[in-house]
N, CA, C and O atoms as CSV, one atom per row, in Angstrom:
chain,resi,resn,atom,element,x,y,z
A,1,UNK,N,N,90.768,105.473,114.937
A,1,UNK,CA,C,90.159,105.862,113.690
A,1,UNK,C,C,90.584,104.899,112.601
A,1,UNK,O,O,91.762,104.548,112.518
A,2,UNK,N,N,89.680,104.473,111.783
A,2,UNK,CA,C,89.985,103.600,110.650
A,2,UNK,C,C,90.164,104.453,109.403
A,2,UNK,O,O,89.274,105.215,109.028
A,3,UNK,N,N,91.322,104.317,108.764
A,3,UNK,CA,C,91.638,105.108,107.587
A,3,UNK,C,C,91.311,104.316,106.337
A,3,UNK,O,O,91.639,103.133,106.237
A,4,UNK,N,N,90.668,104.967,105.389
A,4,UNK,CA,C,90.378,104.331,104.101
A,4,UNK,C,C,91.511,104.664,103.137
A,4,UNK,O,O,92.319,105.556,103.396
A,5,UNK,N,N,91.559,103.944,102.031
A,5,UNK,CA,C,92.556,104.229,101.003
A,5,UNK,C,C,92.406,105.660,100.495
A,5,UNK,O,O,93.396,106.338,100.218
A,6,UNK,N,N,91.161,106.110,100.376
A,6,UNK,CA,C,90.905,107.472,99.907
A,6,UNK,C,C,91.443,108.507,100.905
A,6,UNK,O,O,92.010,109.525,100.508
A,7,UNK,N,N,91.258,108.233,102.218
A,7,UNK,CA,C,91.803,109.127,103.247
A,7,UNK,C,C,93.318,109.238,103.098
A,7,UNK,O,O,93.874,110.335,103.151
A,8,UNK,N,N,93.981,108.102,102.912
A,8,UNK,CA,C,95.440,108.095,102.789
A,8,UNK,C,C,95.899,108.856,101.544
A,8,UNK,O,O,96.881,109.596,101.595
A,9,UNK,N,N,95.188,108.674,100.426
A,9,UNK,CA,C,95.547,109.400,99.207
A,9,UNK,C,C,95.418,110.901,99.419
A,9,UNK,O,O,96.275,111.669,98.982
A,10,UNK,N,N,94.351,111.317,100.088
A,10,UNK,CA,C,94.156,112.744,100.357
A,10,UNK,C,C,95.267,113.289,101.241
A,10,UNK,O,O,95.779,114.382,100.995
A,11,UNK,N,N,95.647,112.528,102.278
A,11,UNK,CA,C,96.715,112.976,103.165
A,11,UNK,C,C,98.050,113.044,102.432
A,11,UNK,O,O,98.807,114.000,102.603
A,12,UNK,N,N,98.340,112.032,101.613
A,12,UNK,CA,C,99.584,112.038,100.845
A,12,UNK,C,C,99.624,113.227,99.901
A,12,UNK,O,O,100.677,113.837,99.713
A,13,UNK,N,N,98.488,113.560,99.308
A,13,UNK,CA,C,98.394,114.710,98.420
A,13,UNK,C,C,98.665,116.021,99.134
A,13,UNK,O,O,99.063,117.001,98.504
A,14,UNK,N,N,98.454,116.050,100.443
A,14,UNK,CA,C,98.707,117.246,101.234
A,14,UNK,C,C,100.115,117.251,101.826
A,14,UNK,O,O,100.452,118.146,102.602
A,15,UNK,N,N,100.942,116.263,101.471
A,15,UNK,CA,C,102.328,116.257,101.921
A,15,UNK,C,C,102.600,115.422,103.150
A,15,UNK,O,O,103.634,115.607,103.792
A,16,UNK,N,N,101.705,114.502,103.505
A,16,UNK,CA,C,101.939,113.646,104.661
A,16,UNK,C,C,102.442,112.290,104.193
A,16,UNK,O,O,102.202,111.882,103.057
A,17,UNK,N,N,103.156,111.587,105.099
A,17,UNK,CA,C,103.603,110.231,104.804
A,17,UNK,C,C,103.403,109.358,106.033
A,17,UNK,O,O,103.165,109.866,107.129
A,18,UNK,N,N,103.498,108.053,105.853
A,18,UNK,CA,C,103.324,107.106,106.954
A,18,UNK,C,C,104.699,106.724,107.479
A,18,UNK,O,O,105.593,106.390,106.702
A,19,UNK,N,N,104.871,106.773,108.797
A,19,UNK,CA,C,106.137,106.389,109.422
A,19,UNK,C,C,105.817,105.715,110.749
A,19,UNK,O,O,105.458,106.390,111.714
A,20,UNK,N,N,105.942,104.405,110.807
A,20,UNK,CA,C,105.624,103.682,112.043
A,20,UNK,C,C,106.794,102.844,112.537
A,20,UNK,O,O,106.591,101.900,113.301
A,21,UNK,N,N,108.027,103.170,112.115
A,21,UNK,CA,C,109.193,102.352,112.481
A,21,UNK,C,C,109.543,102.418,113.955
A,21,UNK,O,O,110.087,101.456,114.497
A,22,UNK,N,N,109.244,103.534,114.624
A,22,UNK,CA,C,109.721,103.732,115.986
A,22,UNK,C,C,108.709,103.283,117.045
A,22,UNK,O,O,108.966,103.426,118.241
A,23,UNK,N,N,107.590,102.756,116.629
A,23,UNK,CA,C,106.542,102.368,117.576
A,23,UNK,C,C,106.606,100.853,117.793
A,23,UNK,O,O,106.591,100.092,116.826
A,24,UNK,N,N,106.678,100.406,119.062
A,24,UNK,CA,C,106.698,98.958,119.318
A,24,UNK,C,C,105.452,98.292,118.725
A,24,UNK,O,O,104.363,98.865,118.730
A,25,UNK,N,N,105.634,97.097,118.226
A,25,UNK,CA,C,104.557,96.382,117.523
A,25,UNK,C,C,103.276,96.303,118.345
A,25,UNK,O,O,102.185,96.475,117.800
A,26,UNK,N,N,103.389,96.044,119.658
A,26,UNK,CA,C,102.186,95.885,120.483
A,26,UNK,C,C,101.422,97.197,120.672
A,26,UNK,O,O,100.227,97.174,120.969
A,27,UNK,N,N,102.095,98.342,120.503
A,27,UNK,CA,C,101.443,99.644,120.659
A,27,UNK,C,C,101.160,100.327,119.328
A,27,UNK,O,O,100.688,101.464,119.298
A,28,UNK,N,N,101.444,99.650,118.248
A,28,UNK,CA,C,101.393,100.271,116.938
A,28,UNK,C,C,99.950,100.455,116.457
A,28,UNK,O,O,99.196,99.487,116.345
A,29,UNK,N,N,99.578,101.699,116.175
A,29,UNK,CA,C,98.268,101.913,115.563
A,29,UNK,C,C,98.337,101.509,114.094
A,29,UNK,O,O,99.397,101.133,113.593
A,30,UNK,N,N,97.218,101.589,113.422
A,30,UNK,CA,C,97.200,101.226,112.002
A,30,UNK,C,C,98.193,102.059,111.209
A,30,UNK,O,O,98.954,101.504,110.416
A,31,UNK,N,N,98.211,103.379,111.399
A,31,UNK,CA,C,99.172,104.242,110.727
A,31,UNK,C,C,99.514,105.412,111.638
A,31,UNK,O,O,98.781,105.726,112.576
A,32,UNK,N,N,100.632,106.044,111.347
A,32,UNK,CA,C,101.034,107.274,112.008
A,32,UNK,C,C,101.306,108.274,110.900
A,32,UNK,O,O,102.019,107.964,109.946
A,33,UNK,N,N,100.753,109.452,111.013
A,33,UNK,CA,C,100.933,110.468,109.995
A,33,UNK,C,C,102.065,111.399,110.414
A,33,UNK,O,O,102.088,111.899,111.539
A,34,UNK,N,N,103.004,111.626,109.494
A,34,UNK,CA,C,104.140,112.487,109.742
A,34,UNK,C,C,104.204,113.519,108.623
A,34,UNK,O,O,104.061,113.169,107.451
A,35,UNK,N,N,104.414,114.770,108.965
A,35,UNK,CA,C,104.535,115.818,107.955
A,35,UNK,C,C,105.806,115.595,107.156
A,35,UNK,O,O,106.863,115.340,107.734
A,36,UNK,N,N,105.718,115.688,105.835
A,36,UNK,CA,C,106.879,115.503,104.972
A,36,UNK,C,C,107.758,116.732,104.992
A,36,UNK,O,O,107.297,117.843,105.255
A,37,UNK,N,N,109.022,116.518,104.711
A,37,UNK,CA,C,110.001,117.588,104.653
A,37,UNK,C,C,110.513,117.720,103.224
A,37,UNK,O,O,111.063,116.770,102.667
A,38,UNK,N,N,110.337,118.877,102.640
A,38,UNK,CA,C,110.820,119.101,101.277
A,38,UNK,C,C,112.340,118.954,101.223
A,38,UNK,O,O,112.892,118.488,100.227
A,39,UNK,N,N,113.008,119.356,102.303
A,39,UNK,CA,C,114.466,119.244,102.345
A,39,UNK,C,C,114.900,117.778,102.335
A,39,UNK,O,O,115.789,117.394,101.575
A,40,UNK,N,N,114.266,116.962,103.182
A,40,UNK,CA,C,114.622,115.538,103.228
A,40,UNK,C,C,114.256,114.832,101.928
A,40,UNK,O,O,115.008,113.984,101.448
A,41,UNK,N,N,113.101,115.179,101.355
A,41,UNK,CA,C,112.711,114.586,100.073
A,41,UNK,C,C,113.725,114.950,98.980
A,41,UNK,O,O,114.039,114.126,98.122
A,42,UNK,N,N,114.229,116.178,99.018
A,42,UNK,CA,C,115.214,116.622,98.028
A,42,UNK,C,C,116.538,115.885,98.202
A,42,UNK,O,O,117.147,115.457,97.222
A,43,UNK,N,N,116.980,115.737,99.438
A,43,UNK,CA,C,118.213,114.985,99.696
A,43,UNK,C,C,118.070,113.563,99.170
A,43,UNK,O,O,118.975,113.043,98.516
A,44,UNK,N,N,116.942,112.939,99.454
A,44,UNK,CA,C,116.700,111.577,98.974
A,44,UNK,C,C,116.710,111.542,97.439
A,44,UNK,O,O,117.259,110.616,96.844
A,45,UNK,N,N,116.109,112.539,96.809
A,45,UNK,CA,C,116.076,112.597,95.341
A,45,UNK,C,C,117.478,112.770,94.761
A,45,UNK,O,O,117.798,112.173,93.733
A,46,UNK,N,N,118.312,113.576,95.405
A,46,UNK,CA,C,119.691,113.755,94.947
A,46,UNK,C,C,120.434,112.426,95.023
A,46,UNK,O,O,121.165,112.070,94.099
A,47,UNK,N,N,120.251,111.694,96.116
A,47,UNK,CA,C,120.908,110.382,96.247
A,47,UNK,C,C,120.376,109.404,95.209
A,47,UNK,O,O,121.142,108.625,94.641
A,48,UNK,N,N,119.066,109.435,94.955
A,48,UNK,CA,C,118.496,108.592,93.897
A,48,UNK,C,C,119.140,108.907,92.541
A,48,UNK,O,O,119.459,108.002,91.771
A,49,UNK,N,N,119.326,110.202,92.261
A,49,UNK,CA,C,119.940,110.611,90.998
A,49,UNK,C,C,121.366,110.076,90.886
A,49,UNK,O,O,121.762,109.583,89.830
A,50,UNK,N,N,122.139,110.172,91.971
A,50,UNK,CA,C,123.511,109.650,91.957
A,50,UNK,C,C,123.519,108.142,91.734
A,50,UNK,O,O,124.398,107.615,91.052
A,51,UNK,N,N,122.549,107.456,92.305
A,51,UNK,CA,C,122.463,106.003,92.114
A,51,UNK,C,C,122.056,105.667,90.683
A,51,UNK,O,O,122.651,104.791,90.055
A,52,UNK,N,N,121.049,106.357,90.171
A,52,UNK,CA,C,120.564,106.078,88.813
A,52,UNK,C,C,121.612,106.384,87.746
A,52,UNK,O,O,121.619,105.757,86.687
A,53,UNK,N,N,122.484,107.329,88.014
A,53,UNK,CA,C,123.543,107.673,87.056
A,53,UNK,C,C,124.844,106.924,87.351
A,53,UNK,O,O,125.897,107.250,86.803
A,54,UNK,N,N,124.757,105.921,88.222
A,54,UNK,CA,C,125.896,105.057,88.569
A,54,UNK,C,C,127.084,105.801,89.161
A,54,UNK,O,O,128.222,105.349,89.042
A,55,UNK,N,N,126.827,106.940,89.800
A,55,UNK,CA,C,127.903,107.655,90.478
A,55,UNK,C,C,128.147,107.076,91.873
A,55,UNK,O,O,129.245,107.186,92.418
A,56,UNK,N,N,127.116,106.463,92.437
A,56,UNK,CA,C,127.256,105.694,93.678
A,56,UNK,C,C,126.588,104.352,93.458
A,56,UNK,O,O,125.654,104.231,92.666
A,57,UNK,N,N,127.074,103.346,94.166
A,57,UNK,CA,C,126.516,102.002,94.027
A,57,UNK,C,C,125.132,101.927,94.656
A,57,UNK,O,O,124.192,101.416,94.048
A,58,UNK,N,N,125.014,102.438,95.877
A,58,UNK,CA,C,123.756,102.365,96.602
A,58,UNK,C,C,123.836,103.272,97.815
A,58,UNK,O,O,124.910,103.755,98.174
A,59,UNK,N,N,122.696,103.500,98.442
A,59,UNK,CA,C,122.660,104.230,99.699
A,59,UNK,C,C,121.577,103.631,100.578
A,59,UNK,O,O,120.669,102.953,100.095
A,60,UNK,N,N,121.683,103.888,101.874
A,60,UNK,CA,C,120.703,103.374,102.830
A,60,UNK,C,C,120.170,104.519,103.675
A,60,UNK,O,O,120.851,105.524,103.876
A,61,UNK,N,N,118.959,104.361,104.163
A,61,UNK,CA,C,118.405,105.321,105.111
A,61,UNK,C,C,118.395,104.672,106.491
A,61,UNK,O,O,118.250,103.457,106.631
A,62,UNK,N,N,118.554,105.518,107.500
A,62,UNK,CA,C,118.515,105.073,108.902
A,62,UNK,C,C,119.489,103.919,109.177
A,62,UNK,O,O,119.135,102.941,109.836
A,63,UNK,N,N,120.698,104.046,108.673
A,63,UNK,CA,C,121.721,103.007,108.877
A,63,UNK,C,C,122.287,103.102,110.284
A,63,UNK,O,O,122.824,104.138,110.678
A,64,UNK,N,N,122.165,102.017,111.039
A,64,UNK,CA,C,122.792,101.954,112.361
A,64,UNK,C,C,124.246,101.563,112.138
A,64,UNK,O,O,124.534,100.474,111.642
A,65,UNK,N,N,125.164,102.460,112.508
A,65,UNK,CA,C,126.568,102.264,112.146
A,65,UNK,C,C,127.444,101.767,113.285
A,65,UNK,O,O,128.624,101.486,113.073
A,66,UNK,N,N,126.896,101.652,114.482
A,66,UNK,CA,C,127.701,101.237,115.625
A,66,UNK,C,C,126.987,100.127,116.381
A,66,UNK,O,O,125.799,100.238,116.682
A,67,UNK,N,N,127.712,99.059,116.685
A,67,UNK,CA,C,127.106,97.970,117.450
A,67,UNK,C,C,126.880,98.372,118.905
A,67,UNK,O,O,125.924,97.920,119.536
A,68,UNK,N,N,127.753,99.214,119.433
A,68,UNK,CA,C,127.675,99.586,120.841
A,68,UNK,C,C,126.618,100.624,121.152
A,68,UNK,O,O,126.183,100.730,122.299
A,69,UNK,N,N,126.192,101.396,120.156
A,69,UNK,CA,C,125.214,102.464,120.367
A,69,UNK,C,C,124.091,102.321,119.338
A,69,UNK,O,O,124.263,101.654,118.318
A,70,UNK,N,N,122.974,102.933,119.600
A,70,UNK,CA,C,121.844,102.857,118.667
A,70,UNK,C,C,121.832,104.034,117.694
A,70,UNK,O,O,120.790,104.354,117.122
A,71,UNK,N,N,122.974,104.673,117.505
A,71,UNK,CA,C,123.069,105.801,116.597
A,71,UNK,C,C,122.797,105.349,115.162
A,71,UNK,O,O,123.234,104.281,114.735
A,72,UNK,N,N,122.072,106.182,114.438
A,72,UNK,CA,C,121.793,105.904,113.027
A,72,UNK,C,C,122.053,107.162,112.208
A,72,UNK,O,O,121.870,108.281,112.688
A,73,UNK,N,N,122.484,106.959,110.961
A,73,UNK,CA,C,122.627,108.059,110.020
A,73,UNK,C,C,121.304,108.241,109.296
A,73,UNK,O,O,120.598,107.263,109.049
A,74,UNK,N,N,120.957,109.478,108.951
A,74,UNK,CA,C,119.760,109.712,108.151
A,74,UNK,C,C,119.897,108.996,106.811
A,74,UNK,O,O,118.982,108.294,106.380
A,75,UNK,N,N,121.044,109.179,106.152
A,75,UNK,CA,C,121.379,108.454,104.926
A,75,UNK,C,C,122.843,108.061,105.012
A,75,UNK,O,O,123.636,108.717,105.688
A,76,UNK,N,N,123.192,106.993,104.327
A,76,UNK,CA,C,124.599,106.574,104.293
A,76,UNK,C,C,124.903,105.903,102.965
A,76,UNK,O,O,124.054,105.242,102.367
A,77,UNK,N,N,126.131,106.091,102.523
A,77,UNK,CA,C,126.661,105.373,101.364
A,77,UNK,C,C,127.746,104.471,101.943
A,77,UNK,O,O,128.915,104.854,101.991
A,78,UNK,N,N,127.357,103.266,102.384
A,78,UNK,CA,C,128.303,102.404,103.104
A,78,UNK,C,C,129.572,102.068,102.333
A,78,UNK,O,O,130.650,101.997,102.924
A,79,UNK,N,N,129.464,101.860,101.023
A,79,UNK,CA,C,130.654,101.489,100.246
A,79,UNK,C,C,131.713,102.589,100.258
A,79,UNK,O,O,132.900,102.305,100.096
A,80,UNK,N,N,131.293,103.846,100.449
A,80,UNK,CA,C,132.228,104.976,100.497
A,80,UNK,C,C,132.408,105.525,101.906
A,80,UNK,O,O,133.192,106.448,102.130
A,81,UNK,N,N,131.676,104.951,102.850
A,81,UNK,CA,C,131.683,105.392,104.252
A,81,UNK,C,C,131.401,106.889,104.367
A,81,UNK,O,O,132.079,107.627,105.081
A,82,UNK,N,N,130.362,107.300,103.629
A,82,UNK,CA,C,129.886,108.680,103.686
A,82,UNK,C,C,128.519,108.674,104.360
A,82,UNK,O,O,127.621,107.935,103.955
A,83,UNK,N,N,128.368,109.500,105.388
A,83,UNK,CA,C,127.101,109.652,106.089
A,83,UNK,C,C,126.536,111.031,105.778
A,83,UNK,O,O,127.283,112.000,105.633
A,84,UNK,N,N,125.213,111.113,105.678
A,84,UNK,CA,C,124.540,112.383,105.411
A,84,UNK,C,C,123.493,112.588,106.492
A,84,UNK,O,O,122.624,111.745,106.711
A,85,UNK,N,N,123.597,113.725,107.161
A,85,UNK,CA,C,122.699,114.046,108.271
A,85,UNK,C,C,121.944,115.331,107.964
A,85,UNK,O,O,122.528,116.309,107.498
A,86,UNK,N,N,120.642,115.323,108.229
A,86,UNK,CA,C,119.840,116.534,108.119
A,86,UNK,C,C,119.517,117.011,109.527
A,86,UNK,O,O,118.902,116.289,110.313
A,87,UNK,N,N,119.934,118.225,109.836
A,87,UNK,CA,C,119.724,118.801,111.159
A,87,UNK,C,C,118.481,119.689,111.116
A,87,UNK,O,O,118.476,120.724,110.449
A,88,UNK,N,N,117.443,119.291,111.819
A,88,UNK,CA,C,116.200,120.046,111.822
A,88,UNK,C,C,116.211,121.195,112.803
A,88,UNK,O,O,115.317,121.300,113.643
A,89,UNK,N,N,117.202,122.055,112.712
A,89,UNK,CA,C,117.368,123.123,113.695
A,89,UNK,C,C,116.332,124.232,113.569
A,89,UNK,O,O,116.185,125.039,114.487
A,90,UNK,N,N,115.620,124.289,112.466
A,90,UNK,CA,C,114.678,125.387,112.267
A,90,UNK,C,C,113.251,125.037,112.659
A,90,UNK,O,O,112.375,125.901,112.634
A,91,UNK,N,N,113.006,123.785,113.018
A,91,UNK,CA,C,111.656,123.427,113.444
A,91,UNK,C,C,111.421,123.939,114.862
A,91,UNK,O,O,112.370,124.181,115.608
A,92,UNK,N,N,110.157,124.101,115.226
A,92,UNK,CA,C,109.833,124.628,116.549
A,92,UNK,C,C,110.350,123.735,117.660
A,92,UNK,O,O,110.810,124.219,118.694
A,93,UNK,N,N,110.275,122.437,117.445
A,93,UNK,CA,C,110.661,121.469,118.475
A,93,UNK,C,C,111.735,120.558,117.891
A,93,UNK,O,O,111.424,119.601,117.181
A,94,UNK,N,N,112.987,120.852,118.188
A,94,UNK,CA,C,114.082,120.068,117.631
A,94,UNK,C,C,115.033,119.637,118.728
A,94,UNK,O,O,115.485,120.456,119.529
A,95,UNK,N,N,115.337,118.349,118.763
A,95,UNK,CA,C,116.299,117.863,119.748
A,95,UNK,C,C,117.691,118.381,119.449
A,95,UNK,O,O,118.551,118.403,120.329
A,96,UNK,N,N,117.922,118.803,118.194
A,96,UNK,CA,C,119.235,119.310,117.800
A,96,UNK,C,C,119.558,120.646,118.471
A,96,UNK,O,O,120.724,121.038,118.529
A,97,UNK,N,N,118.545,121.346,118.975
A,97,UNK,CA,C,118.784,122.656,119.561
A,97,UNK,C,C,118.814,122.638,121.083
A,97,UNK,O,O,119.022,123.680,121.704
A,98,UNK,N,N,118.612,121.475,121.696
A,98,UNK,CA,C,118.724,121.381,123.145
A,98,UNK,C,C,120.170,121.017,123.505
A,98,UNK,O,O,120.893,120.448,122.687
A,99,UNK,N,N,120.576,121.342,124.706
A,99,UNK,CA,C,121.943,121.030,125.141
A,99,UNK,C,C,122.183,119.528,125.076
A,99,UNK,O,O,123.205,119.088,124.550
A,100,UNK,N,N,121.257,118.740,125.604
A,100,UNK,CA,C,121.431,117.283,125.596
A,100,UNK,C,C,121.421,116.721,124.178
A,100,UNK,O,O,122.252,115.879,123.838
A,101,UNK,N,N,120.487,117.182,123.352
A,101,UNK,CA,C,120.406,116.688,121.979
A,101,UNK,C,C,121.644,117.029,121.180
A,101,UNK,O,O,122.185,116.183,120.469
A,102,UNK,N,N,122.096,118.275,121.297
A,102,UNK,CA,C,123.296,118.706,120.581
A,102,UNK,C,C,124.515,117.913,121.061
A,102,UNK,O,O,125.354,117.508,120.256
A,103,UNK,N,N,124.606,117.698,122.362
A,103,UNK,CA,C,125.731,116.943,122.924
A,103,UNK,C,C,125.730,115.501,122.433
A,103,UNK,O,O,126.784,114.956,122.105
A,104,UNK,N,N,124.559,114.881,122.379
A,104,UNK,CA,C,124.464,113.507,121.864
A,104,UNK,C,C,124.846,113.448,120.393
A,104,UNK,O,O,125.484,112.495,119.946
A,105,UNK,N,N,124.452,114.477,119.640
A,105,UNK,CA,C,124.863,114.534,118.232
A,105,UNK,C,C,126.382,114.606,118.122
A,105,UNK,O,O,126.972,113.968,117.250
A,106,UNK,N,N,127.017,115.376,118.998
A,106,UNK,CA,C,128.488,115.465,118.992
A,106,UNK,C,C,129.113,114.100,119.265
A,106,UNK,O,O,130.074,113.715,118.600
A,107,UNK,N,N,128.575,113.369,120.237
A,107,UNK,CA,C,129.078,112.025,120.540
A,107,UNK,C,C,128.916,111.137,119.306
A,107,UNK,O,O,129.836,110.409,118.933
A,108,UNK,N,N,127.751,111.201,118.680
A,108,UNK,CA,C,127.468,110.389,117.489
A,108,UNK,C,C,128.452,110.712,116.359
A,108,UNK,O,O,129.034,109.801,115.770
A,109,UNK,N,N,128.642,111.997,116.053
A,109,UNK,CA,C,129.515,112.375,114.948
A,109,UNK,C,C,130.966,112.046,115.246
A,109,UNK,O,O,131.693,111.625,114.346
A,110,UNK,N,N,131.404,112.226,116.476
A,110,UNK,CA,C,132.773,111.855,116.839
A,110,UNK,C,C,132.997,110.358,116.714
A,110,UNK,O,O,134.037,109.926,116.216
A,111,UNK,N,N,132.033,109.559,117.162
A,111,UNK,CA,C,132.126,108.105,117.018
A,111,UNK,C,C,132.200,107.716,115.542
A,111,UNK,O,O,132.974,106.840,115.158
A,112,UNK,N,N,131.394,108.370,114.734
A,112,UNK,CA,C,131.397,108.072,113.300
A,112,UNK,C,C,132.760,108.370,112.681
A,112,UNK,O,O,133.309,107.542,111.954
A,113,UNK,N,N,133.298,109.535,112.964
A,113,UNK,CA,C,134.594,109.918,112.404
A,113,UNK,C,C,135.696,108.983,112.910
A,113,UNK,O,O,136.558,108.568,112.135
A,114,UNK,N,N,135.674,108.654,114.185
A,114,UNK,CA,C,136.664,107.728,114.747
A,114,UNK,C,C,136.539,106.331,114.144
A,114,UNK,O,O,137.494,105.556,114.171
A,115,UNK,N,N,135.364,106.007,113.599
A,115,UNK,CA,C,135.130,104.709,112.962
A,115,UNK,C,C,135.371,104.755,111.452
A,115,UNK,O,O,135.092,103.785,110.747
A,116,UNK,N,N,135.888,105.882,110.959
A,116,UNK,CA,C,136.243,105.962,109.546
A,116,UNK,C,C,135.179,106.531,108.625
A,116,UNK,O,O,135.327,106.452,107.406
A,117,UNK,N,N,134.107,107.105,109.169
A,117,UNK,CA,C,133.052,107.695,108.352
A,117,UNK,C,C,133.359,109.166,108.096
A,117,UNK,O,O,133.950,109.845,108.935
A,118,UNK,N,N,132.948,109.646,106.926
A,118,UNK,CA,C,132.949,111.079,106.636
A,118,UNK,C,C,131.490,111.517,106.737
A,118,UNK,O,O,130.614,110.937,106.095
A,119,UNK,N,N,131.237,112.541,107.546
A,119,UNK,CA,C,129.863,112.959,107.838
A,119,UNK,C,C,129.590,114.320,107.212
A,119,UNK,O,O,130.277,115.300,107.500
A,120,UNK,N,N,128.573,114.364,106.347
A,120,UNK,CA,C,128.103,115.610,105.761
A,120,UNK,C,C,126.838,116.021,106.505
A,120,UNK,O,O,125.920,115.217,106.671
A,121,UNK,N,N,126.792,117.271,106.951
A,121,UNK,CA,C,125.656,117.746,107.740
A,121,UNK,C,C,124.989,118.916,107.024
A,121,UNK,O,O,125.657,119.815,106.513
A,122,UNK,N,N,123.649,118.884,106.997
A,122,UNK,CA,C,122.892,119.900,106.280
A,122,UNK,C,C,121.722,120.405,107.110
A,122,UNK,O,O,121.214,119.724,108.001
A,123,UNK,N,N,121.312,121.637,106.780
A,123,UNK,CA,C,120.126,122.248,107.375
A,123,UNK,C,C,119.231,122.725,106.232
A,123,UNK,O,O,119.541,122.521,105.058
A,124,UNK,N,N,118.132,123.355,106.590
A,124,UNK,CA,C,117.215,123.891,105.582
A,124,UNK,C,C,117.874,125.002,104.749
A,124,UNK,O,O,117.390,125.322,103.663
A,125,UNK,N,N,118.948,125.579,105.236
A,125,UNK,CA,C,119.623,126.654,104.497
A,125,UNK,C,C,120.694,126.151,103.537
A,125,UNK,O,O,121.043,126.864,102.596
A,126,UNK,N,N,121.231,124.946,103.741
A,126,UNK,CA,C,122.354,124.513,102.905
A,126,UNK,C,C,122.192,123.136,102.278
A,126,UNK,O,O,123.143,122.635,101.679
A,127,UNK,N,N,121.032,122.507,102.390
A,127,UNK,CA,C,120.872,121.131,101.903
A,127,UNK,C,C,121.083,120.990,100.405
A,127,UNK,O,O,121.407,119.900,99.933
A,128,UNK,N,N,120.908,122.066,99.646
A,128,UNK,CA,C,121.110,121.979,98.201
A,128,UNK,C,C,122.588,121.868,97.826
A,128,UNK,O,O,122.910,121.633,96.662
A,129,UNK,N,N,123.487,122.034,98.796
A,129,UNK,CA,C,124.919,121.849,98.555
A,129,UNK,C,C,125.310,120.383,98.457
A,129,UNK,O,O,126.437,120.074,98.069
A,130,UNK,N,N,124.406,119.474,98.800
A,130,UNK,CA,C,124.741,118.047,98.822
A,130,UNK,C,C,125.294,117.570,97.483
A,130,UNK,O,O,126.310,116.876,97.448
A,131,UNK,N,N,124.647,117.929,96.396
A,131,UNK,CA,C,125.090,117.451,95.089
A,131,UNK,C,C,126.539,117.864,94.811
A,131,UNK,O,O,127.354,117.034,94.411
A,132,UNK,N,N,126.855,119.132,95.020
A,132,UNK,CA,C,128.212,119.629,94.798
A,132,UNK,C,C,129.211,118.950,95.735
A,132,UNK,O,O,130.309,118.576,95.324
A,133,UNK,N,N,128.817,118.798,96.990
A,133,UNK,CA,C,129.704,118.170,97.967
A,133,UNK,C,C,130.005,116.724,97.594
A,133,UNK,O,O,131.150,116.281,97.686
A,134,UNK,N,N,128.978,115.987,97.173
A,134,UNK,CA,C,129.198,114.587,96.781
A,134,UNK,C,C,130.107,114.487,95.562
A,134,UNK,O,O,130.978,113.620,95.497
A,135,UNK,N,N,129.901,115.373,94.608
A,135,UNK,CA,C,130.761,115.357,93.412
A,135,UNK,C,C,132.219,115.548,93.819
A,135,UNK,O,O,133.100,114.878,93.280
A,136,UNK,N,N,132.485,116.446,94.756
A,136,UNK,CA,C,133.848,116.683,95.239
A,136,UNK,C,C,134.438,115.443,95.903
A,136,UNK,O,O,135.643,115.203,95.823
A,137,UNK,N,N,133.584,114.655,96.559
A,137,UNK,CA,C,134.058,113.492,97.322
A,137,UNK,C,C,134.238,112.239,96.460
A,137,UNK,O,O,134.956,111.320,96.853
A,138,UNK,N,N,133.605,112.193,95.313
A,138,UNK,CA,C,133.655,110.970,94.495
A,138,UNK,C,C,134.902,110.908,93.626
A,138,UNK,O,O,135.090,109.945,92.883
């Protein structure tokens, strides 16, 4: 399907975004539509606020923190070695709720802590605590 600019604007207005990072270039369609998450958008906005008010220098999304593994943090403040993870445990299909997915998350978080990172983890029920938690850590 060929998407027009108007189609994309309509989809964005309904809460969709484009995310094609995980698709190999040779198999990549023109766009991939992904449902937006109000929780993730809010976390990103909180980090933007901390950056704009000079409380943090910068932050990154999808930071790969280990050379030996392909583990990535949802967000990271590398200068402070703070990682922020959003656990999608309430969605119908979540790798975080399977035995293998949960176990891999444990390996990832243990590796992060052993490498000197502090990991903050949030769900749809507690993500608004990020601002308070960051203030405590700064």
